[in-house]
C-alpha positions in Angstrom: 224.1 135.6 -131.5 222.7 139.0 -130.4 219.4 137.7 -130.0 220.6 134.5 -128.3 222.5 136.9 -125.8 219.5 139.0 -125.2 217.3 136.2 -124.5 219.7 135.1 -121.5 220.0 138.4 -120.4 216.5 139.3 -119.6 216.1 136.1 -117.3 219.3 136.7 -115.7 218.5 140.2 -114.5 215.2 139.3 -113.5 216.9 136.5 -111.1 219.0 138.8 -109.7 216.3 141.3 -109.0 213.9 138.9 -107.5 216.9 137.0 -105.1 216.6 140.3 -102.7 213.2 140.1 -102.6 212.8 136.2 -101.8 216.0 136.8 -99.1 213.8 139.6 -97.4 210.7 137.5 -97.4 212.2 134.5 -95.8 214.6 136.4 -93.1 212.9 137.6 -89.9 212.0 141.0 -89.6 214.1 142.7 -87.0 212.0 145.0 -84.7 214.7 144.8 -81.8 218.4 145.6 -83.0 221.3 143.1 -81.8 222.2 145.5 -78.7 218.4 145.7 -77.5 218.2 141.7 -77.6 221.5 141.3 -75.3 219.8 144.0 -73.1 216.7 142.1 -72.5 218.1 138.7 -72.5 221.2 139.2 -70.2 219.4 138.1 -67.3 217.9 135.1 -68.0 220.5 133.7 -70.7 222.2 131.4 -68.1 218.9 129.8 -66.9 218.4 126.3 -67.2 217.1 125.2 -71.0 213.5 123.9 -69.8 213.1 126.9 -67.4 214.3 129.7 -70.3 211.8 128.0 -72.6 208.9 128.5 -70.1 209.6 132.0 -69.3 209.6 133.0 -73.3 206.3 131.4 -73.6 204.7 133.1 -70.6 206.4 136.5 -71.6 204.1 136.4 -74.7 200.8 136.7 -72.1 201.8 139.7 -69.9 198.3 140.0 -68.3 198.1 136.4 -67.1 201.8 136.7 -66.1 200.7 140.0 -63.8 197.5 137.5 -62.8 199.6 134.9 -61.4 202.3 137.4 -59.9 198.9 138.9 -57.8 198.1 135.3 -57.1 201.5 134.2 -55.8 201.5 137.6 -53.4 198.5 136.4 -51.6 199.8 132.8 -51.2 203.2 133.2 -50.0 205.2 130.3 -49.5 203.7 128.2 -52.1 206.1 126.8 -54.5 206.9 123.8 -56.6 204.2 121.4 -57.6 202.0 122.5 -54.5 201.8 126.2 -56.3 201.0 125.0 -59.6 198.4 122.5 -58.4 196.5 125.0 -56.4 195.7 126.9 -59.6 194.4 124.0 -61.5 191.0 126.1 -62.0 192.4 129.1 -63.4 192.2 129.3 -67.3 195.9 130.7 -67.6 198.1 129.3 -70.3 200.3 126.4 -68.9 203.4 128.4 -69.4 202.3 131.0 -66.6 201.0 128.1 -64.5 204.5 126.3 -64.3 205.7 129.7 -63.3 203.8 129.9 -60.0 206.5 127.1 -58.8 209.3 129.8 -59.1 207.3 132.9 -57.5 210.5 135.1 -57.6 210.6 134.7 -61.1 207.1 136.0 -61.5 207.6 138.7 -59.1 210.4 139.9 -61.4 208.5 139.6 -64.5 205.5 141.5 -62.8 207.7 144.2 -61.6 209.3 144.7 -65.0 206.2 144.5 -67.2 207.5 146.6 -69.7 210.7 144.3 -70.2 208.1 141.3 -70.1 206.3 142.4 -72.9 209.2 143.2 -75.1 210.6 140.1 -74.4 207.3 138.4 -75.4 207.2 140.4 -78.6 211.1 139.7 -79.6 210.4 135.9 -79.0 207.3 135.8 -81.3 208.6 138.1 -84.1 212.8 137.1 -84.1 212.6 133.7 -82.5 215.8 132.6 -84.6 217.5 136.1 -83.4 216.6 135.5 -79.8 218.0 131.9 -79.8 221.1 133.1 -81.4 221.7 135.9 -78.8 221.2 133.6 -75.8 224.0 131.4 -77.3 226.2 134.6 -77.9 225.9 135.6 -74.1 226.5 132.0 -72.8 229.9 132.2 -74.7 230.9 135.3 -73.2 230.3 134.0 -69.7 232.1 130.9 -70.8 235.0 132.5 -72.2 235.0 134.8 -68.9 235.3 132.0 -66.9 232.0 132.3 -65.0 230.0 129.6 -66.5 230.7 125.9 -65.2 228.8 122.8 -64.1 228.2 122.8 -60.7 226.0 120.8 -57.7 223.1 122.7 -59.5 223.4 122.9 -63.0 225.2 121.0 -66.0 226.7 123.3 -68.7 227.2 121.1 -71.5 228.6 121.4 -75.3 226.7 119.8 -77.5 226.7 120.3 -81.4 228.5 123.5 -81.2 225.9 124.9 -78.9 225.9 125.4 -75.1 223.3 123.3 -73.1 222.2 124.4 -69.6 220.0 121.6 -67.9 219.3 121.1 -64.0 221.7 118.9 -62.1 218.8 117.0 -60.7 215.4 116.9 -62.6 213.4 116.9 -59.9 215.4 120.0 -58.0 215.4 122.8 -59.7 218.1 126.0 -59.0 217.6 129.4 -60.2 220.7 131.3 -60.5 221.1 135.0 -59.6 224.0 137.0 -61.5 224.9 140.5 -62.2 225.0 140.9 -66.0 228.0 143.4 -65.9 230.1 141.0 -64.3 229.2 137.8 -65.6 229.8 138.3 -69.0 233.3 140.1 -68.6 231.9 143.6 -68.7 229.5 145.1 -71.2 229.8 146.3 -75.0 226.7 148.3 -75.7 227.1 151.6 -73.4 224.2 152.8 -74.8 222.0 149.5 -73.9 222.8 148.8 -70.5 221.9 145.1 -69.3 218.4 144.6 -67.4 219.2 144.2 -63.5 217.9 143.5 -60.6 218.7 142.9 -56.8 219.8 139.8 -55.5 217.2 137.6 -54.1 216.9 137.0 -50.2 218.6 133.8 -49.4 221.1 133.7 -52.3 224.8 133.1 -51.7 228.0 132.0 -53.4 228.2 128.3 -52.9 231.2 126.2 -53.0 232.7 125.4 -56.7 230.7 128.2 -58.5 231.9 131.3 -59.8 231.8 134.5 -57.7 229.4 135.8 -60.2 226.5 133.7 -60.1 224.5 132.8 -56.8 222.2 129.7 -56.1 219.4 129.7 -53.3 217.3 126.6 -52.2 216.4 124.4 -54.9 212.6 124.1 -55.9 211.2 120.5 -55.9 209.2 119.3 -58.9 207.7 116.4 -60.2 209.0 114.3 -62.9 208.2 115.5 -66.1 207.4 119.2 -64.9 208.7 120.8 -68.0 206.9 120.4 -71.1 208.7 122.9 -73.0 212.6 122.4 -74.2 215.0 124.7 -76.4 215.7 123.2 -80.2 219.1 124.9 -80.7 219.5 123.5 -83.9 216.4 124.9 -85.5 216.3 127.9 -83.3 213.0 127.4 -81.9 211.2 126.3 -78.8 209.1 123.0 -78.9 206.6 121.2 -76.7 208.1 117.8 -76.0 205.9 116.1 -73.7 202.5 116.1 -72.3 202.4 116.7 -68.7 199.9 117.2 -65.6 200.6 121.0 -66.3 200.1 121.0 -69.9 196.8 119.9 -70.6 195.0 120.8 -73.8 192.8 123.9 -73.6 192.8 125.1 -77.1 192.6 123.6 -80.8 196.4 124.1 -81.5 197.0 122.3 -77.8 195.1 119.6 -78.9 196.8 118.9 -81.7 200.1 118.9 -80.1 198.7 116.2 -77.9 198.4 113.8 -80.8 201.9 114.1 -82.0 203.2 114.1 -78.5 201.5 110.8 -77.9 203.7 109.5 -80.8 206.7 110.7 -79.0 207.4 113.5 -81.6 208.2 117.0 -80.4 206.1 120.1 -81.8 206.8 123.5 -82.2 204.9 125.9 -79.6 202.6 128.2 -81.1 201.3 131.5 -79.6 197.5 131.3 -78.7 196.3 134.8 -78.6 193.2 133.9 -76.5 195.5 134.0 -73.6 196.6 137.5 -74.6 192.9 138.7 -73.7 193.1 142.6 -74.6 196.7 143.5 -74.3 197.9 144.9 -77.9 200.6 144.2 -79.8 203.3 146.7 -80.3 204.3 145.4 -83.5 202.5 145.8 -86.7 203.1 142.8 -88.1 202.2 140.9 -84.9 199.0 142.8 -84.9 198.4 141.6 -88.7 199.1 138.0 -87.4 197.4 137.5 -84.2 195.1 140.6 -83.2 191.5 139.6 -83.7 189.2 142.5 -85.1 186.9 144.0 -82.7 183.5 142.6 -82.4 181.4 145.5 -83.5 183.2 147.2 -86.0 181.7 151.3 -86.2 180.8 150.7 -89.5 178.6 147.6 -88.9 176.8 149.6 -86.1 176.1 152.4 -88.8 174.7 149.8 -91.0 172.6 148.6 -88.4 171.3 152.3 -87.5 170.4 152.7 -91.3 168.7 149.5 -91.5 166.3 150.9 -88.9 162.8 152.7 -90.2 163.5 156.6 -91.1 161.8 159.1 -88.8 159.3 159.9 -91.7 158.4 156.3 -91.7 158.0 155.9 -88.3 155.4 158.8 -88.4 153.6 157.5 -91.2 153.2 154.1 -89.1 151.7 156.5 -86.5 149.5 157.9 -88.5 148.3 154.6 -89.8 146.9 153.7 -86.3 143.5 154.5 -85.2 143.2 158.0 -84.9 141.6 159.9 -81.9 138.4 160.7 -83.1 137.5 156.9 -83.5 138.3 156.4 -80.1 135.9 159.5 -78.7 133.4 158.0 -81.2 133.6 154.6 -79.4 133.4 156.5 -76.0 130.3 158.2 -77.4 128.5 154.9 -78.2 128.5 154.1 -74.4 125.6 155.3 -72.5 125.7 158.9 -71.9 127.1 160.3 -68.5 123.9 162.7 -68.2 121.4 159.9 -68.4 123.1 158.0 -65.6 123.3 161.3 -63.6 119.4 161.9 -64.1 118.7 158.3 -62.9 120.9 158.7 -59.8 119.3 162.2 -59.0 115.8 160.3 -59.0 116.7 157.6 -57.0 118.1 160.1 -54.5 115.2 162.3 -54.7 112.8 159.7 -53.3 109.5 158.9 -55.0 107.7 161.4 -57.2 104.4 163.3 -56.1 102.5 161.3 -58.8 103.6 158.0 -57.0 102.0 159.0 -54.0 99.2 156.6 -52.1 95.7 157.8 -53.5 94.1 156.9 -50.4 95.6 159.6 -48.2 94.7 162.3 -50.9 90.8 161.1 -50.4 90.6 161.1 -46.7 92.0 164.9 -47.2 89.0 165.6 -49.3 86.6 164.2 -47.0 
């Protein structure tokens, strides 16, 4: 009986010790605390879901966001489809290109670049927590009476989640609000929410809360948004292939095959669009960072493969010695002989060569 009990006890202890480790591997790493997630997501949590999904995607490519914002500064007045079609030649990620339709959002991300980079890394490393944080912020705004459907946005509750969609898919309104007011007060004194000044032209519209402002709508084409939030799976999906989402990488080409069958696919980060911007998180560096092309060890190895100085000197000694070259020079006609002939030509005919007739006449 005792032996049988010990036989059951050891497997049970092994299972108890292995369970926490397995759970730790399955759970995402929490690089940012809940206070930090609330802080960085507060200004965009009430955006329409399709727009929110493409902001999250674009935030993982901060350098391209800066480049697109600079382009928008040089081309003021362009927005919507007109702006996006104008950068078709650029090799930016489709999510970054799509934000050119909303130049104020790009300007905001460019001005708060540290916030943009933190948002992108939180999305890459803690995607489920990011999705949950957005839902909690929406619940607070709804409970405070500051979030409701209007002529610009539809606020719907579906399967226990709050979904925000454009009221007109071809006319997108970007809301502006003060996070300190719209959520009914702030609950993290040490982590105040990210805020910026109201955008020009924004005002309170009839039927809206005094905490949310809307400006003019941005006109887009059918199927403009290729991203969507899957609240049940806590992730962002690619839901359609559009003019703005063209396959440029291997992963995106794989997406197209699934999208043609009508199946949404999970969005995947493309490090090639990250350029040389390093990842702050060690886990992200290990997952995405490409090793430097010429590693220092490899360069040293190539240096060692070159001939050593002693070897090069030996090869130099094996070349024809200077003495041999001098010997070849001596084999040529000596300069002295050439000079003697030249002197004889310049001195004229010798005396022995004078005509004999003249000498005979003088003797007579």
